[in-house]
N, C-alpha and C positions, 0 to 999 in steps of 0.2 A: 644516774646522770641528773644534774641540776644546773640551773642557771643558763648561760649562753650555749653550752654544749647541747643541752636538752632542746632549746629553742631551734638551734641549727638542725638537729635531727628531725624535729617536727616540720620544719620548713622543707627539708628534703622529701619527707613522706608526703607532705601536702603538694609539693611540686610534682612528685611522681603520680599521686592520685589524680591531679588535674590533667597530666599528660595522658594517663590511661583513659580518663573520661573523654578527652579529645579524640583519641584513637578509636574508642568504641563508637563515638558519635560519627566519626568519619567512615566507619566500616560500611554502612549501606551505600554511601556515595561511591566508595571504592568498588563495591560489588556492582553497582549500576554502571560505572564507567567500564568495568571489565566486560559487560554485555552490550555496551553501546556500540552502534555501528552507523557509519555514514556511507551509503552506497548510492551511486547515481547511474542509472541506465537511460541515457538520453536518446538512444537509437533503437526504437522498437517498431514492430509492425503488428497490426491487429486486423483480424477478419472475423466478421460475425454474419451468420446466415439466419434466415427467417423462414419457417415452414408452417403454414402457408405464408406467402409473401404478405408483408404489411400493406394495408390499404387504408383508405379514409374511413372505412367502417370498422368498428371494434370487433375483434374476434380473438379466440384463443390461439396463441402463436408459440411454437417451439423455437427456442433460440439456442444456437450453438456458437461458441466463440473460442478463439485461440489468439494468444499474443506471444511473440518471440522477441526477446531483447538481446542485443549484442553490444559490445563496447562498454560494458559496465565497468565502472571504476570504484574502487574501495579506498576511502580516505581513512576510515577508522574501522577496525574490526577485521574479521577473516576475509581474505581475498576471494572475489567471484568475478567472472567476466561475462557470463551469459545466463539467461533465465527464460523459461517458458511456462505458460499456464494454459489450460484449456478448461472449458466448462460446457456442460450440456450434453444432450438437449435438456433445457429447462422450460417448463410451461409457464408462460405469462398470460393469464386470462385477460380478456377484454382489451387487448393492445391494438393500437391503430397508429397511423402516421401522426395524428394530432397529439396523442398522449404517449408517444414513443419513449418508453422506459424513463419517465420523468425522474422519480426518486425511488430508490430501492436499496435494500441491504443484501449483501451476498458474501459468501465465503469462497476464496480462491486459494489454491495451493500452487505456489511457485516452485518449479523444479530448477535447481541451480546446476551449473556445470560441474560442481563438486560432488554431485549425487545426492546432496542434502535437499530438504524441502523447507519452505516457510508457509505456514497457513495464516492467511490474513482475513480478518473480518472487515469488509468495506461498507461504507455508506456512499452511494453514488448519487450525484446530482448532475442533471443536464444543464449546461451553460451555453448561452449564445455568445460566441467570441467576436464575430464580425458579421457583416451581412452575408458573407460567403461561407463561414464555417461555424460549427458548433462542437462542443466537447462534452465528454462525460468525465467529471472530476471525481475520483474515488479516494476517500480518505479513511484510514483505519489503523488498526494495531495488529502487529504480528503476534498472533495468539499462541503459536507453538512452532517448534522447529528452529532452524537457523534464524538468527536475529530476533528471537522472541523478546517481547517487551518493547520493541521499537515501533515508531510510527511509520506508516507507509502511505505514500501519495502516488496515485497513478492517474495519468491524463491520457485519454484517447480522443483524437480529433478526426472529424469527418467533414466532408464538403456538403453544404446545403443542397447544391445542385444534384448530387448523387441521391440524396434523400427524396427530393422533389421528383426527379425523373423516375426513380423506382416506384414511388407511391402512385404516380400517374400512369404507370404502364399497366397493361392488361393483367399481368401476373402479380403485380404489386412489387414491393421492395423485397428482394430475396437475398441480397448480400450488400454489405458495406465493408470497405477497407480503409484503413487510415493509420497514420503514425501514432506511436504511443511513447510515453516517458514514464519512468518509475524512479522514485527516491525513497530510500529508507534512512531514517535518522532517529536520534534519541527523542523520547517524549519530553516535552518541556513542562 
């Protein structure tokens, strides 16, 4: 082949090579979208217990917690409707009402209603929301299981009054209960 026919053949091969390059470049994006999930669990309840009860004096405290989520909605990804997780007892040395779980890292395993699990590595920060409430905001990544590779955010809210009343009681703060929310979404 020579002349215009050869140029046309090269143009077609060039166009095909560019198209293949675009497809290969888009492959990781396609794979990431295939694993992306958007799950919102706006209705959860959390209970945490302290043994011995938290007081104003620092001491080693065993902490046990459990959260149950209902009414989960899946916008993107496999459908789930409920989840639970429990932890502990875990020893927190030198804990008191003044430094109550300020910032820490933890690994939680969520059990979904499908029988599958998600393991999440969280960093937790205590945040004052208003004069009446405070929250633990946990952000992290699903490291394995269902929704692996996605970001997770969990917020657990408590009343300041419950904390103060418990800390000032003779037995210390032995239990806190509060609402919780969970969101799982793609990493940006």
